VEXDRENPA-163947 format. One line per 4 residues: number of its first residue (from 0); for each residue z, x, y of N, C-alpha, C. Coordinates in nm, 2 decimals. Example, Ala and Ser with C-alpha at 12.3 -4.5 7.8 and 13.67 -1.06 7.14 Angstrom:
% VEXDRENPA-163947
0> 0.78/1.32/-0.57/0.78/1.23/-0.45/0.78/1.32/-0.33 | 0.71/1.28/-0.22/0.71/1.37/-0.11/0.79/1.29/0.00
//
This chain:
% VEXDRENPA-163947
0> 0.00/0.08/-0.12/0.00/0.00/0.00/0.00/0.09/0.12 | -0.08/0.05/0.22/-0.09/0.13/0.35/0.02/0.08/0.44 | 0.10/0.17/0.49/0.20/0.13/0.59/0.14/0.10/0.72 | 0.17/-0.01/0.79/0.12/-0.04/0.92/0.23/-0.09/1.01
4> 0.19/-0.10/1.13/0.28/-0.16/1.23/0.20/-0.26/1.31 | 0.27/-0.35/1.38/0.20/-0.44/1.47/0.25/-0.40/1.61 | 0.15/-0.38/1.70/0.18/-0.35/1.84/0.19/-0.49/1.91 | 0.31/-0.52/1.95/0.33/-0.65/2.02/0.34/-0.62/2.17
8> 0.25/-0.69/2.24/0.24/-0.67/2.39/0.31/-0.79/2.46 | 0.43/-0.76/2.51/0.51/-0.86/2.58/0.50/-0.84/2.73 | 0.44/-0.94/2.79/0.44/-0.93/2.94/0.39/-0.80/2.99 | 0.30/-0.73/2.93/0.25/-0.60/2.97/0.32/-0.48/2.91
12> 0.43/-0.51/2.84/0.50/-0.40/2.77/0.46/-0.40/2.62 | 0.45/-0.28/2.56/0.41/-0.27/2.42/0.53/-0.24/2.33 | 0.55/-0.31/2.23/0.66/-0.29/2.13/0.60/-0.28/1.99 | 0.64/-0.17/1.92/0.59/-0.16/1.78/0.68/-0.23/1.68
16> 0.63/-0.32/1.60/0.70/-0.38/1.50/0.66/-0.33/1.36 | 0.76/-0.29/1.27/0.72/-0.24/1.14/0.66/-0.35/1.06 | 0.55/-0.33/0.99/0.48/-0.42/0.91/0.42/-0.35/0.79 | 0.37/-0.43/0.69/0.29/-0.38/0.59/0.17/-0.46/0.58
20> 0.06/-0.41/0.51/-0.06/-0.49/0.50/-0.03/-0.63/0.44 | 0.06/-0.63/0.34/0.09/-0.75/0.27/0.14/-0.86/0.36 | 0.20/-0.82/0.48/0.26/-0.92/0.57/0.16/-0.97/0.67 | 0.04/-0.91/0.68/-0.06/-0.96/0.78/-0.11/-1.09/0.73
24> -0.15/-1.18/0.83/-0.21/-1.31/0.79/-0.33/-1.29/0.70 | -0.35/-1.39/0.62/-0.47/-1.39/0.53/-0.60/-1.38/0.60 | -0.69/-1.29/0.56/-0.82/-1.28/0.62/-0.83/-1.17/0.73 | -0.71/-1.11/0.77/-0.72/-1.01/0.87/-0.74/-0.87/0.80
28> -0.85/-0.80/0.84/-0.87/-0.67/0.79/-0.85/-0.57/0.90 | -0.79/-0.45/0.87/-0.75/-0.35/0.97/-0.86/-0.24/0.97 | -0.90/-0.20/1.08/-0.99/-0.09/1.10/-0.92/0.01/1.20 | -0.86/0.11/1.15/-0.78/0.20/1.24/-0.86/0.29/1.33
32> -0.82/0.32/1.45/-0.89/0.41/1.54/-0.87/0.55/1.48 | -0.97/0.63/1.52/-0.96/0.77/1.46/-0.88/0.86/1.55 | -0.87/0.83/1.68/-0.80/0.92/1.77/-0.66/0.87/1.81 | -0.57/0.96/1.83/-0.44/0.92/1.87/-0.44/0.90/2.02
36> -0.35/0.80/2.06/-0.33/0.78/2.20/-0.43/0.69/2.27 | -0.52/0.63/2.20/-0.61/0.54/2.26/-0.54/0.40/2.29 | -0.60/0.34/2.39/-0.55/0.21/2.44/-0.58/0.10/2.33 | -0.51/-0.01/2.33/-0.55/-0.12/2.24/-0.70/-0.16/2.26
40> -0.75/-0.21/2.15/-0.89/-0.25/2.15/-0.91/-0.36/2.25 | -1.02/-0.36/2.32/-1.06/-0.47/2.41/-1.11/-0.58/2.32 | -1.07/-0.70/2.34/-1.11/-0.81/2.26/-1.23/-0.88/2.33 | -1.34/-0.88/2.25/-1.46/-0.94/2.30/-1.45/-1.10/2.28
44> -1.45/-1.17/2.39/-1.44/-1.31/2.38/-1.50/-1.38/2.50 | -1.54/-1.50/2.49/-1.59/-1.58/2.60/-1.47/-1.65/2.67 | -1.47/-1.63/2.80/-1.35/-1.68/2.87/-1.38/-1.83/2.90 | -1.30/-1.91/2.82/-1.32/-2.06/2.83/-1.22/-2.12/2.93
48> -1.14/-2.04/3.00/-1.04/-2.09/3.08/-1.10/-2.16/3.21 | -1.03/-2.26/3.25/-1.07/-2.33/3.38/-0.95/-2.35/3.46 | -0.97/-2.34/3.59/-0.86/-2.37/3.69/-0.84/-2.52/3.70 | -0.72/-2.57/3.69/-0.69/-2.71/3.69/-0.59/-2.75/3.80
52> -0.58/-2.87/3.83/-0.48/-2.92/3.94/-0.35/-2.92/3.87 | -0.26/-2.84/3.92/-0.12/-2.83/3.86/-0.04/-2.95/3.88 | -0.09/-3.04/3.97/0.00/-3.16/4.01/-0.05/-3.28/3.93 | -0.15/-3.27/3.85/-0.20/-3.39/3.77/-0.15/-3.38/3.63
56> -0.13/-3.49/3.57/-0.09/-3.50/3.43/-0.20/-3.44/3.34 | -0.17/-3.37/3.23/-0.03/-3.34/3.18/0.03/-3.22/3.24 | -0.04/-3.15/3.33/0.00/-3.02/3.38/0.12/-3.02/3.48 | 0.15/-3.14/3.53/0.26/-3.16/3.63/0.40/-3.13/3.57
60> 0.41/-3.11/3.44/0.54/-3.07/3.38/0.55/-2.92/3.36 | 0.45/-2.85/3.42/0.45/-2.70/3.40/0.47/-2.63/3.53 | 0.53/-2.52/3.53/0.55/-2.45/3.66/0.56/-2.30/3.64 | 0.55/-2.23/3.75/0.57/-2.08/3.75/0.71/-2.04/3.74
64> 0.75/-1.95/3.65/0.89/-1.91/3.63/0.90/-1.76/3.67 | 1.00/-1.74/3.75/1.02/-1.60/3.80/1.16/-1.56/3.75 | 1.16/-1.46/3.66/1.29/-1.41/3.61/1.28/-1.26/3.63 | 1.27/-1.18/3.52/1.24/-1.04/3.54/1.10/-1.00/3.55
68> 1.01/-1.11/3.54/0.87/-1.09/3.56/0.81/-1.23/3.58 | 0.69/-1.24/3.62/0.62/-1.37/3.64/0.58/-1.43/3.51 | 0.62/-1.55/3.48/0.59/-1.62/3.35/0.56/-1.76/3.38 | 0.54/-1.84/3.27/0.51/-1.98/3.28/0.62/-2.05/3.20
72> 0.65/-2.17/3.24/0.76/-2.25/3.17/0.71/-2.40/3.18 | 0.77/-2.48/3.09/0.74/-2.62/3.08/0.86/-2.70/3.06 | 0.86/-2.82/3.12/0.97/-2.91/3.11/0.96/-2.99/2.97 | 1.06/-2.99/2.89/1.06/-3.06/2.76/1.18/-3.15/2.75
76> 1.16/-3.27/2.69/1.26/-3.37/2.65/1.34/-3.43/2.76 | 1.38/-3.35/2.86/1.46/-3.40/2.97/1.41/-3.34/3.10 | 1.40/-3.40/3.21/1.35/-3.34/3.34/1.42/-3.22/3.38 | 1.54/-3.19/3.33/1.62/-3.07/3.37/1.60/-2.96/3.27
80> 1.53/-2.98/3.16/1.52/-2.87/3.06/1.38/-2.80/3.07 | 1.39/-2.67/3.08/1.26/-2.59/3.07/1.27/-2.49/2.95 | 1.16/-2.46/2.90/1.15/-2.36/2.79/1.05/-2.25/2.83 | 1.09/-2.13/2.81/1.00/-2.02/2.83/1.03/-1.91/2.73
84> 0.96/-1.79/2.75/0.98/-1.68/2.66/1.11/-1.61/2.69 | 1.18/-1.57/2.59/1.31/-1.49/2.61/1.29/-1.36/2.69 | 1.18/-1.29/2.66/1.16/-1.16/2.73/1.13/-1.18/2.88 | 1.11/-1.30/2.92/1.09/-1.33/3.07/1.23/-1.31/3.14
88> 1.34/-1.31/3.07/1.47/-1.30/3.13/1.53/-1.16/3.10 | 1.45/-1.07/3.03/1.51/-0.95/2.98/1.49/-0.84/3.08 | 1.60/-0.77/3.11/1.59/-0.65/3.19/1.55/-0.53/3.11 | 1.51/-0.42/3.17/1.46/-0.30/3.10/1.57/-0.25/3.01
92> 1.70/-0.27/3.04/1.80/-0.21/2.95/1.84/-0.31/2.84 | 1.76/-0.42/2.83/1.79/-0.51/2.72/1.88/-0.62/2.75 | 1.95/-0.62/2.86/2.04/-0.73/2.90/1.96/-0.85/2.94 | 2.02/-0.97/2.94/1.96/-1.09/2.98/2.00/-1.13/3.12
96> 1.90/-1.15/3.21/1.93/-1.18/3.35/1.99/-1.32/3.35 | 2.10/-1.34/3.43/2.17/-1.47/3.44/2.15/-1.54/3.57 | 2.10/-1.47/3.67/2.09/-1.53/3.81/1.96/-1.50/3.87 | 1.93/-1.56/3.98/1.80/-1.54/4.05/1.68/-1.58/3.96
100> 1.70/-1.69/3.89/1.59/-1.75/3.80/1.53/-1.87/3.87 | 1.40/-1.86/3.91/1.34/-1.96/3.99/1.22/-2.03/3.91 | 1.22/-2.16/3.92/1.12/-2.24/3.86/1.05/-2.32/3.97 | 0.92/-2.30/3.98/0.84/-2.37/4.08/0.74/-2.47/4.01
104> 0.78/-2.59/4.01/0.71/-2.70/3.94/0.57/-2.72/4.01 | 0.47/-2.73/3.93/0.34/-2.76/3.99/0.29/-2.66/4.09 | 0.32/-2.53/4.07/0.29/-2.43/4.17/0.13/-2.42/4.18 | 0.09/-2.41/4.31/-0.05/-2.40/4.34/-0.07/-2.34/4.48
108> -0.13/-2.22/4.48/-0.16/-2.14/4.60/-0.06/-2.15/4.71 | 0.06/-2.11/4.67/0.17/-2.11/4.77/0.25/-2.23/4.79 | 0.21/-2.34/4.73/0.28/-2.47/4.74/0.33/-2.51/4.60 | 0.42/-2.61/4.60/0.47/-2.65/4.47/0.53/-2.80/4.49
112> 0.57/-2.85/4.37/0.63/-2.98/4.37/0.78/-2.98/4.38 | 0.83/-2.86/4.40/0.98/-2.83/4.41/1.01/-2.70/4.36 | 1.12/-2.64/4.42/1.17/-2.51/4.38/1.31/-2.53/4.32 | 1.33/-2.49/4.20/1.46/-2.52/4.13/1.52/-2.39/4.08
116> 1.65/-2.38/4.09/1.72/-2.27/4.03/1.75/-2.31/3.89 | 1.74/-2.21/3.80/1.76/-2.23/3.66/1.88/-2.15/3.60 | 1.95/-2.21/3.51/2.06/-2.14/3.44/2.03/-2.13/3.29 | 2.05/-2.01/3.24/2.02/-1.99/3.09/2.12/-2.07/3.01
120> 2.07/-2.15/2.92/2.16/-2.23/2.84/2.16/-2.17/2.69 | 2.05/-2.13/2.64/2.05/-2.08/2.51/1.92/-1.98/2.50 | 1.94/-1.88/2.42/1.83/-1.79/2.39/1.82/-1.78/2.23 | 1.70/-1.76/2.19/1.68/-1.74/2.04/1.74/-1.62/1.99
124> 1.71/-1.51/2.06/1.76/-1.37/2.03/1.74/-1.28/2.15 | 1.83/-1.19/2.17/1.81/-1.09/2.27/1.68/-1.01/2.24 | 1.61/-0.98/2.35/1.48/-0.91/2.33/1.49/-0.77/2.38 | 1.39/-0.69/2.34/1.39/-0.55/2.37/1.25/-0.50/2.40
128> 1.22/-0.42/2.50/1.09/-0.37/2.52/1.07/-0.23/2.45 | 1.17/-0.19/2.37/1.15/-0.06/2.30/1.18/-0.07/2.15 | 1.27/-0.15/2.11/1.30/-0.16/1.96/1.31/-0.31/1.93 | 1.20/-0.37/1.89/1.20/-0.51/1.86/1.18/-0.53/1.71
132> 1.27/-0.61/1.65/1.25/-0.64/1.51/1.16/-0.76/1.49 | 1.11/-0.78/1.37/1.03/-0.90/1.34/1.11/-1.03/1.37 | 1.23/-1.03/1.33/1.32/-1.15/1.35/1.34/-1.18/1.50 | 1.36/-1.07/1.58/1.38/-1.09/1.72/1.25/-1.14/1.79
136> 1.14/-1.09/1.74/1.01/-1.13/1.80/0.98/-1.28/1.77 | 1.03/-1.33/1.65/1.00/-1.46/1.62/1.10/-1.56/1.68 | 1.20/-1.50/1.76/1.30/-1.59/1.83/1.29/-1.56/1.98 | 1.17/-1.53/2.03/1.15/-1.50/2.17/1.14/-1.62/2.25
140> 1.25/-1.70/2.26/1.25/-1.82/2.34/1.38/-1.83/2.42 | 1.37/-1.90/2.53/1.49/-1.93/2.61/1.48/-2.07/2.67 | 1.59/-2.14/2.66/1.61/-2.27/2.72/1.70/-2.26/2.84 | 1.65/-2.32/2.95/1.72/-2.32/3.08/1.74/-2.46/3.13
144> 1.85/-2.47/3.21/1.88/-2.60/3.28/1.85/-2.59/3.43 | 1.77/-2.68/3.48/1.75/-2.68/3.62/1.86/-2.74/3.70 | 1.88/-2.69/3.83/1.99/-2.74/3.90/1.99/-2.89/3.94 | 1.87/-2.95/3.93/1.86/-3.09/3.95/1.73/-3.14/3.88
148> 1.72/-3.27/3.87/1.60/-3.32/3.80/1.49/-3.34/3.90 | 1.37/-3.29/3.87/1.25/-3.32/3.95/1.22/-3.47/3.95 | 1.17/-3.52/4.06/1.13/-3.66/4.07/0.99/-3.68/4.01 | 0.99/-3.79/3.93/0.86/-3.84/3.88/0.79/-3.75/3.77
152> 0.87/-3.66/3.71/0.81/-3.57/3.61/0.82/-3.64/3.47 | 0.72/-3.62/3.39/0.72/-3.67/3.25/0.73/-3.55/3.16 | 0.85/-3.53/3.10/0.87/-3.41/3.01/0.78/-3.42/2.89 | 0.74/-3.30/2.84/0.67/-3.30/2.71/0.76/-3.32/2.60
156> 0.71/-3.39/2.50/0.78/-3.40/2.37/0.76/-3.27/2.29 | 0.84/-3.25/2.18/0.82/-3.14/2.09/0.75/-3.20/1.97 | 0.65/-3.13/1.91/0.57/-3.19/1.81/0.65/-3.22/1.68 | 0.61/-3.32/1.61/0.67/-3.36/1.48/0.58/-3.32/1.37
160> 0.47/-3.25/1.40/0.38/-3.21/1.29/0.44/-3.10/1.20 | 0.40/-3.11/1.08/0.43/-3.00/0.99/0.35/-2.88/1.02 | 0.40/-2.76/0.97/0.33/-2.63/1.01/0.18/-2.63/0.96 | 0.16/-2.67/0.84/0.02/-2.66/0.79/-0.07/-2.76/0.86
164> -0.02/-2.87/0.91/-0.10/-2.97/0.98/-0.15/-2.92/1.11 | -0.09/-2.81/1.17/-0.14/-2.76/1.29/-0.26/-2.67/1.28 | -0.29/-2.62/1.16/-0.39/-2.52/1.15/-0.53/-2.58/1.19 | -0.60/-2.51/1.27/-0.74/-2.55/1.32/-0.74/-2.67/1.40
168> -0.63/-2.73/1.44/-0.63/-2.84/1.53/-0.65/-2.79/1.67 | -0.73/-2.86/1.75/-0.76/-2.81/1.89/-0.63/-2.83/1.98 | -0.60/-2.72/2.05/-0.48/-2.72/2.14/-0.53/-2.67/2.27 | -0.44/-2.68/2.37/-0.46/-2.64/2.51/-0.35/-2.53/2.54
172> -0.39/-2.44/2.62/-0.29/-2.34/2.67/-0.30/-2.33/2.82 | -0.22/-2.40/2.90/-0.21/-2.39/3.04/-0.12/-2.28/3.09 | -0.16/-2.19/3.18/-0.07/-2.08/3.21/-0.10/-2.03/3.35 | 0.00/-1.96/3.41/-0.02/-1.89/3.53/-0.05/-1.74/3.50
176> -0.18/-1.72/3.48/-0.22/-1.59/3.43/-0.25/-1.50/3.54 | -0.20/-1.37/3.54/-0.21/-1.28/3.65/-0.36/-1.24/3.68 | -0.45/-1.25/3.58/-0.58/-1.21/3.60/-0.67/-1.32/3.66 | -0.62/-1.44/3.69/-0.69/-1.54/3.76/-0.62/-1.57/3.89
180> -0.68/-1.53/4.00/-0.63/-1.55/4.13/-0.49/-1.51/4.15 | -0.45/-1.40/4.08/-0.32/-1.34/4.09/-0.21/-1.44/4.06 | -0.23/-1.53/3.96/-0.14/-1.63/3.92/-0.10/-1.73/4.03 | -0.19/-1.75/4.12/-0.17/-1.85/4.23/-0.22/-1.99/4.19
184> -0.28/-2.00/4.08/-0.33/-2.13/4.03/-0.30/-2.14/3.88 | -0.30/-2.26/3.83/-0.29/-2.28/3.68/-0.42/-2.29/3.62 | -0.44/-2.21/3.51/-0.56/-2.21/3.44/-0.53/-2.26/3.30 | -0.63/-2.31/3.23/-0.61/-2.37/3.10/-0.73/-2.33/3.00
188> -0.69/-2.29/2.88/-0.79/-2.27/2.78/-0.80/-2.41/2.71 | -0.91/-2.47/2.71/-0.92/-2.61/2.67/-0.96/-2.62/2.52 | -1.00/-2.51/2.46/-1.05/-2.52/2.32/-1.01/-2.40/2.24 | -0.89/-2.41/2.19/-0.84/-2.30/2.10/-0.76/-2.36/1.99
192> -0.72/-2.28/1.89/-0.65/-2.34/1.77/-0.54/-2.24/1.73 | -0.46/-2.30/1.64/-0.36/-2.22/1.56/-0.44/-2.17/1.44 | -0.45/-2.04/1.42/-0.53/-1.98/1.32/-0.45/-1.95/1.19 | -0.33/-1.89/1.21/-0.24/-1.85/1.10/-0.10/-1.89/1.13
196> -0.02/-1.88/1.02/0.12/-1.89/1.03/0.18/-1.77/0.97 | 0.27/-1.70/1.04/0.32/-1.58/0.98/0.44/-1.53/1.06 | 0.54/-1.46/0.99/0.65/-1.41/1.05/0.73/-1.51/1.13 | 0.73/-1.64/1.08/0.80/-1.75/1.15/0.74/-1.77/1.29
200> 0.61/-1.74/1.31/0.54/-1.76/1.44/0.40/-1.82/1.41 | 0.34/-1.86/1.52/0.20/-1.91/1.52/0.11/-1.80/1.57 | 0.00/-1.78/1.51/-0.10/-1.69/1.56/-0.22/-1.78/1.61 | -0.24/-1.77/1.74/-0.34/-1.86/1.80/-0.46/-1.79/1.86
204> -0.56/-1.87/1.89/-0.68/-1.81/1.95/-0.70/-1.84/2.10 | -0.60/-1.89/2.16/-0.60/-1.92/2.31/-0.61/-1.79/2.38 | -0.68/-1.79/2.49/-0.69/-1.67/2.58/-0.56/-1.66/2.66 | -0.49/-1.55/2.65/-0.36/-1.53/2.72/-0.35/-1.39/2.77
208> -0.31/-1.38/2.89/-0.29/-1.26/2.97/-0.15/-1.25/3.02 | -0.11/-1.13/3.08/0.02/-1.12/3.15/0.04/-1.24/3.24 | 0.15/-1.30/3.24/0.18/-1.42/3.32/0.18/-1.54/3.23 | 0.11/-1.53/3.11/0.10/-1.65/3.02/0.23/-1.66/2.93
212> 0.32/-1.56/2.93/0.44/-1.57/2.85/0.52/-1.69/2.88 | 0.55/-1.77/2.78/0.63/-1.89/2.80/0.54/-2.02/2.81 | 0.41/-2.00/2.83/0.32/-2.11/2.84/0.32/-2.20/2.72 | 0.31/-2.33/2.74/0.32/-2.42/2.62/0.18/-2.43/2.55
216> 0.18/-2.44/2.42/0.06/-2.47/2.34/0.07/-2.62/2.33 | -0.03/-2.70/2.38/-0.02/-2.84/2.38/-0.12/-2.90/2.28 | -0.07/-3.00/2.21/-0.15/-3.08/2.11/-0.15/-3.22/2.15 | -0.27/-3.28/2.15/-0.28/-3.43/2.18/-0.19/-3.51/2.08
220> -0.10/-3.60/2.14/-0.01/-3.68/2.06/-0.01/-3.82/2.12 | -0.09/-3.90/2.06/-0.10/-4.04/2.12/-0.17/-4.03/2.26 | -0.11/-4.09/2.35/-0.16/-4.09/2.49/-0.13/-3.97/2.57 | -0.04/-3.88/2.52/0.00/-3.77/2.59/-0.02/-3.64/2.51
224> 0.06/-3.54/2.54/0.06/-3.41/2.47/0.20/-3.37/2.43 | 0.21/-3.30/2.32/0.34/-3.25/2.27/0.33/-3.10/2.26 | 0.44/-3.03/2.28/0.45/-2.88/2.27/0.46/-2.84/2.12 | 0.36/-2.76/2.08/0.37/-2.71/1.94/0.43/-2.57/1.94
228> 0.44/-2.50/2.05/0.49/-2.37/2.06/0.48/-2.31/2.20 | 0.53/-2.19/2.22/0.51/-2.13/2.35/0.46/-1.99/2.33 | 0.36/-1.95/2.41/0.30/-1.82/2.39/0.40/-1.71/2.43 | 0.40/-1.60/2.35/0.49/-1.49/2.38/0.43/-1.35/2.39
232> 0.32/-1.33/2.31/0.27/-1.19/2.30/0.13/-1.19/2.24 | 0.07/-1.07/2.26/-0.06/-1.04/2.20/-0.03/-0.93/2.09 | -0.10/-0.94/1.98/-0.07/-0.86/1.86/-0.19/-0.77/1.83 | -0.16/-0.64/1.81/-0.26/-0.54/1.76/-0.20/-0.47/1.64
236> -0.28/-0.44/1.54/-0.23/-0.37/1.43/-0.23/-0.22/1.46 | -0.13/-0.15/1.41/-0.12/0.00/1.43/-0.07/0.06/1.30 | -0.12/0.18/1.27/-0.08/0.25/1.15/0.06/0.32/1.18 | 0.11/0.38/1.08/0.25/0.44/1.09/0.25/0.56/1.19
240> 0.14/0.61/1.23/0.13/0.72/1.33/0.11/0.67/1.47 | 0.11/0.53/1.48/0.10/0.47/1.61/-0.05/0.46/1.66 | -0.15/0.48/1.58/-0.29/0.46/1.62/-0.31/0.31/1.62 | -0.36/0.26/1.74/-0.39/0.12/1.75/-0.51/0.08/1.68
244> -0.51/-0.03/1.62/-0.63/-0.08/1.54/-0.67/-0.22/1.59 | -0.69/-0.30/1.50/-0.76/-0.43/1.52/-0.67/-0.53/1.59 | -0.73/-0.61/1.68/-0.66/-0.72/1.74/-0.63/-0.83/1.64 | -0.51/-0.87/1.62/-0.48/-0.97/1.52/-0.48/-1.11/1.58
248> -0.43/-1.13/1.70/-0.42/-1.26/1.76/-0.31/-1.27/1.86 | -0.29/-1.38/1.92/-0.18/-1.41/2.01/-0.07/-1.48/1.94 | 0.05/-1.44/1.97/0.17/-1.50/1.90/0.23/-1.60/1.99 | 0.27/-1.71/1.92/0.35/-1.82/1.99/0.47/-1.85/1.90
252> 0.58/-1.88/1.96/0.70/-1.93/1.89/0.69/-2.08/1.87 | 0.69/-2.11/1.74/0.67/-2.25/1.70/0.79/-2.34/1.76 | 0.75/-2.46/1.80/0.85/-2.55/1.86/0.97/-2.58/1.77 | 0.95/-2.57/1.64/1.07/-2.60/1.55/1.17/-2.49/1.55
256> 1.14/-2.38/1.61/1.23/-2.27/1.62/1.34/-2.30/1.73 | 1.30/-2.38/1.83/1.40/-2.41/1.94/1.42/-2.56/1.95 | 1.37/-2.64/1.87/1.38/-2.79/1.88/1.52/-2.84/1.87 | 1.60/-2.78/1.78/1.74/-2.83/1.76/1.82/-2.80/1.88
260> 1.80/-2.68/1.94/1.88/-2.64/2.06/1.84/-2.73/2.18 | 1.71/-2.75/2.19/1.66/-2.84/2.30/1.71/-2.98/2.29 | 1.71/-3.03/2.17/1.77/-3.17/2.14/1.92/-3.17/2.17 | 1.99/-3.07/2.13/2.13/-3.07/2.16/2.16/-3.07/2.31
264> 2.08/-2.99/2.39/2.10/-2.99/2.53/2.06/-3.13/2.59 | 1.96/-3.19/2.54/1.91/-3.32/2.59/2.02/-3.42/2.57 | 2.09/-3.42/2.46/2.20/-3.51/2.43/2.32/-3.49/2.53 | 2.35/-3.36/2.55/2.45/-3.33/2.65/2.42/-3.38/2.79
268> 2.30/-3.36/2.83/2.26/-3.40/2.96/2.27/-3.55/2.97 | 2.23/-3.62/2.87/2.23/-3.77/2.86/2.38/-3.81/2.87 | 2.47/-3.73/2.81/2.61/-3.77/2.81/2.68/-3.72/2.94 | 2.61/-3.65/3.03/2.67/-3.61/3.15/2.74/-3.48/3.16
272> 2.75/-3.40/3.05/2.82/-3.27/3.05/2.73/-3.17/2.98 | 2.74/-3.05/3.03/2.66/-2.94/2.97/2.75/-2.82/2.94 | 2.75/-2.77/2.82/2.82/-2.65/2.78/2.72/-2.54/2.74 | 2.74/-2.42/2.79/2.65/-2.32/2.76/2.68/-2.27/2.61
276> 2.57/-2.24/2.54/2.57/-2.19/2.41/2.50/-2.06/2.40 | 2.50/-1.99/2.29/2.42/-1.86/2.28/2.34/-1.86/2.15 | 2.27/-1.75/2.13/2.18/-1.74/2.02/2.25/-1.75/1.89 | 2.38/-1.71/1.88/2.45/-1.71/1.75/2.46/-1.86/1.70
280> 2.45/-1.96/1.78/2.46/-2.09/1.74/2.33/-2.15/1.67 | 2.23/-2.07/1.68/2.10/-2.12/1.63/2.04/-2.01/1.54
//
């Protein structure tokens, strides 16, 4: 068996995860680079993304999130609950930022539908930009509570679909991507799919760039959309010497990884009291 690693790119930072060929998704073949120190392979793809009105449904429940970096977040289950990637709160020393967390709902070219302070309520696992385990990478989520409820917002539901039912279904990825008007507008990939399931994560085909971390993967559910996961990273295979190889896909944390925590918070908010929990509870 050939020893490999996966190069996980989190918000512009690269983290090597130990892997073996047997753990790679079915159908993925690795072609290692010959020279050491080369940058990750450029992925040849047609850019399907379109700029959309961030104030129109279903995008009006999405906003720009500013923690330790610019990310995307979505309102789920309750108008005061947002979900984003855990590494969007992670400092360079591995600690989790607890203050100065800003959510701008419906952000568009310097304006928004409201600016909200957010408080960390639960994280899947502490994240690291230098030593990330497979388990930590599959729990790269954070749930936050807004200081007040936005007016007129319709929160996304979390999907009830089984894992295998998601494969090859068309999904959307709306995100504040840094490569499109410097994340001043919301862009969406309108035609992508979940290609693989692996490492307790979804491997998807949506176009995602820095700024897309935390963006919701949306699946049509009746008259609306439900969140099937949140984008967290791009994945490249690497050999044990660190030579970067084939692009594997983009990683998303499946909604069932954080659904219980989000539901618990929703019940607390409905009951009028909120108690902070931590990753050890989930």
